[in-house]
C-alpha positions as CSV (number, residue, x, y, z in Angstrom):
1,M,125.5,116.4,80.7
2,R,121.8,116.1,79.5
3,H,120.6,113.7,77.7
4,P,118.5,114.1,74.7
5,D,115.9,111.9,76.3
6,Q,114.6,114.9,78.4
7,Q,112.2,115.7,75.7
8,Y,110.4,112.4,77.3
9,I,110.5,114.5,80.8
10,E,109.3,117.5,79.5
11,A,106.9,115.7,77.8
12,L,105.0,114.2,80.9
13,L,105.2,117.7,82.7
14,T,103.5,119.4,79.8
15,N,101.4,116.3,79.2
16,D,103.0,116.0,74.9
17,V,100.5,113.0,74.1
18,P,102.4,112.5,70.8
19,L,105.9,112.0,72.6
20,L,104.1,110.6,75.6
21,N,103.3,107.4,72.9
22,D,106.3,107.3,71.2
23,L,108.1,107.1,74.5
24,Y,105.5,103.7,75.5
25,R,105.6,102.5,71.9
26,Q,109.7,102.4,72.5
27,C,109.7,101.5,76.1
28,F,106.7,99.2,76.6
29,G,107.3,96.4,74.8
30,K,110.5,95.6,76.8
31,V,109.4,96.1,80.4
32,K,105.9,94.1,80.0
33,R,108.2,91.3,78.2
34,M,109.7,91.0,81.4
35,V,107.4,90.8,83.8
36,L,105.7,88.4,81.5
37,Q,108.6,86.4,82.1
38,N,108.9,86.5,85.7
39,N,104.8,85.5,86.2
40,G,103.3,88.3,85.7
41,S,100.3,89.6,83.0
42,G,100.1,92.5,81.0
43,T,97.9,94.2,83.0
44,D,100.9,94.3,86.0
45,A,103.3,95.8,83.0
46,A,101.1,98.6,82.3
47,D,100.5,99.5,86.1
48,L,104.1,98.9,86.5
49,F,105.3,101.1,83.8
50,Q,102.6,104.0,84.2
51,D,103.8,104.1,88.4
52,A,107.4,104.5,86.9
53,L,106.3,107.2,84.7
54,L,104.2,108.5,87.3
55,S,107.1,108.2,89.9
56,I,109.7,110.0,87.2
57,Y,107.0,112.6,86.9
58,H,106.8,113.6,90.4
59,K,110.4,113.8,91.0
60,A,110.9,116.0,88.1
61,K,107.7,118.2,89.3
62,I,109.3,118.5,92.6
63,K,112.4,118.4,92.6
64,G,113.1,119.0,88.5
65,F,116.0,116.7,87.3
66,T,118.3,116.3,84.3
67,L,118.4,112.8,82.8
68,T,121.4,111.6,81.6
69,C,121.3,108.5,79.7
70,P,118.5,107.3,78.0
71,L,114.9,107.0,79.4
72,E,114.4,103.6,77.9
73,A,117.2,102.4,80.6
74,F,116.0,104.4,83.3
75,L,112.5,103.4,83.0
76,Y,113.6,99.5,82.4
77,T,115.2,99.4,85.9
78,I,113.0,101.2,87.8
79,C,110.1,98.6,87.0
80,K,113.1,95.9,87.0
81,N,113.3,97.0,91.1
82,N,109.6,97.2,91.8
83,W,108.7,94.2,90.2
84,M,111.7,92.6,92.3
85,S,109.8,94.4,95.2
86,E,106.3,93.0,94.5
87,M,107.9,89.5,93.6
88,K,109.5,89.8,96.8
89,K,106.4,91.1,98.4
90,K,104.2,88.2,96.9
91,K,107.0,85.6,97.8
92,T,106.8,84.0,94.4
93,R,109.6,82.0,93.5
94,G,111.8,81.4,90.0
95,V,112.3,85.0,88.7
96,T,114.5,85.2,86.2
97,I,115.0,88.5,85.8
98,S,118.0,89.3,83.7
99,D,119.4,92.5,81.5
100,P,119.0,91.5,78.1
101,E,119.0,95.1,77.0
102,G,122.3,96.3,78.8
103,Y,121.5,98.1,80.9
104,S,123.5,97.3,83.9
105,S,126.3,99.9,81.9
106,M,124.0,102.6,83.2
107,G,126.0,104.7,85.4
108,D,126.3,104.7,89.3
109,D,124.8,108.1,89.2
110,D,121.7,107.1,87.0
111,R,121.2,103.9,88.5
112,R,121.0,106.0,91.5
113,L,118.5,108.1,90.0
114,A,117.0,105.2,89.4
115,E,116.7,103.3,93.0
116,E,115.1,107.2,94.3
117,C,112.2,107.2,92.0
118,Q,111.7,103.7,92.8
119,L,111.8,104.6,96.8
120,L,109.9,107.5,95.7
121,Q,107.4,105.4,94.2
122,S,106.8,103.3,97.0
123,R,106.4,106.1,99.2
124,Q,103.8,107.5,97.6
125,S,101.7,103.9,96.9
126,L,101.7,103.3,101.0
127,L,101.1,106.8,101.7
128,A,98.0,106.2,99.0
129,E,97.3,103.0,100.7
130,K,97.1,104.3,104.0
131,L,95.5,107.5,103.1
132,A,92.7,105.1,102.0
133,D,92.1,103.2,104.9
134,L,90.7,106.7,106.9
135,G,87.4,107.7,106.3
136,E,86.2,109.5,103.7
137,S,86.0,113.2,105.1
138,C,89.5,112.8,106.5
139,Q,91.0,112.2,102.4
140,R,88.5,114.9,101.4
141,L,89.8,117.3,103.6
142,L,93.6,115.9,103.0
143,H,93.2,115.7,99.5
144,L,91.7,119.2,99.6
145,S,94.2,120.8,101.5
146,W,97.0,119.6,99.9
147,S,96.0,121.5,96.5
148,G,97.2,124.4,97.6
149,K,94.1,126.4,98.3
150,P,94.4,128.4,101.6
151,M,93.1,126.3,105.0
152,E,90.1,129.3,104.6
153,E,89.3,127.8,101.5
154,V,89.3,124.4,102.6
155,A,87.1,125.2,105.7
156,A,85.0,126.6,103.1
157,A,84.3,124.0,100.6
158,L,83.6,121.6,103.6
159,R,81.8,123.6,105.4
160,V,82.7,123.7,108.8
161,T,84.8,126.6,110.7
162,Y,88.6,127.7,109.9
163,G,89.2,125.8,112.9
164,Y,87.5,122.9,113.0
165,A,89.6,122.4,109.6
166,R,92.4,122.9,110.9
167,K,92.2,120.8,114.3
168,K,90.6,117.9,111.8
169,K,93.8,118.2,109.4
170,S,95.7,118.2,112.3
171,E,93.7,114.6,114.2
172,C,93.8,113.3,110.4
173,M,97.3,113.5,109.9
174,A,98.5,112.0,112.8
175,R,96.1,108.9,112.1
176,L,97.6,108.8,108.9
177,I,101.6,109.0,110.0
178,M,100.5,106.7,112.3
179,L,98.9,104.4,109.7
180,V,102.0,104.6,107.7
181,R,104.0,104.2,110.8
182,E,102.4,100.5,111.3
183,S,102.6,99.3,108.3
184,P,105.6,96.4,107.2
185,Q,106.9,98.9,104.6
186,F,108.0,101.3,106.4
187,N,111.0,100.8,107.9
188,S,112.1,99.4,103.9
189,L,111.5,102.2,102.3
190,K,114.2,105.0,104.8
191,W,111.8,107.4,105.7
């Protein structure tokens, strides 16, 4: 059953600024408080919140999904899980994340969906990190080809032949895949 907060998912997809500002006002404070109480900064909280919104946006845009619980609870769960993962990476002691808002009462399907969004976000972060490790020409070629342009247009934009662009894309993708697979996080992301 569709939750009334689905309007915020649609606002993300259509860039409805007034509704998105309302979403920030309603939800960001709780995420910020959780991060500040657990060895983080306001900047960490803002980044965490933005990343969670971005993962929800991608999930809605790529797969589409219907929100069945309050978006505030859904966002908080994603942010909490991501912050716990971040703390594990940093091996920070004394994490005291609790559930003061009562979000643990979310249904299993909603919790699973929040975990899927968190996993998608982690995968995207790893991919972006490894993409940045590639040379500038590979980055540009991959970004252009991923934008949906035909390979002929990509080749023209790069001022190379079509055959060279296809070959170079294949090499760049192979290098990117190798970098991702060699990453310590790869196995934990259930590719």
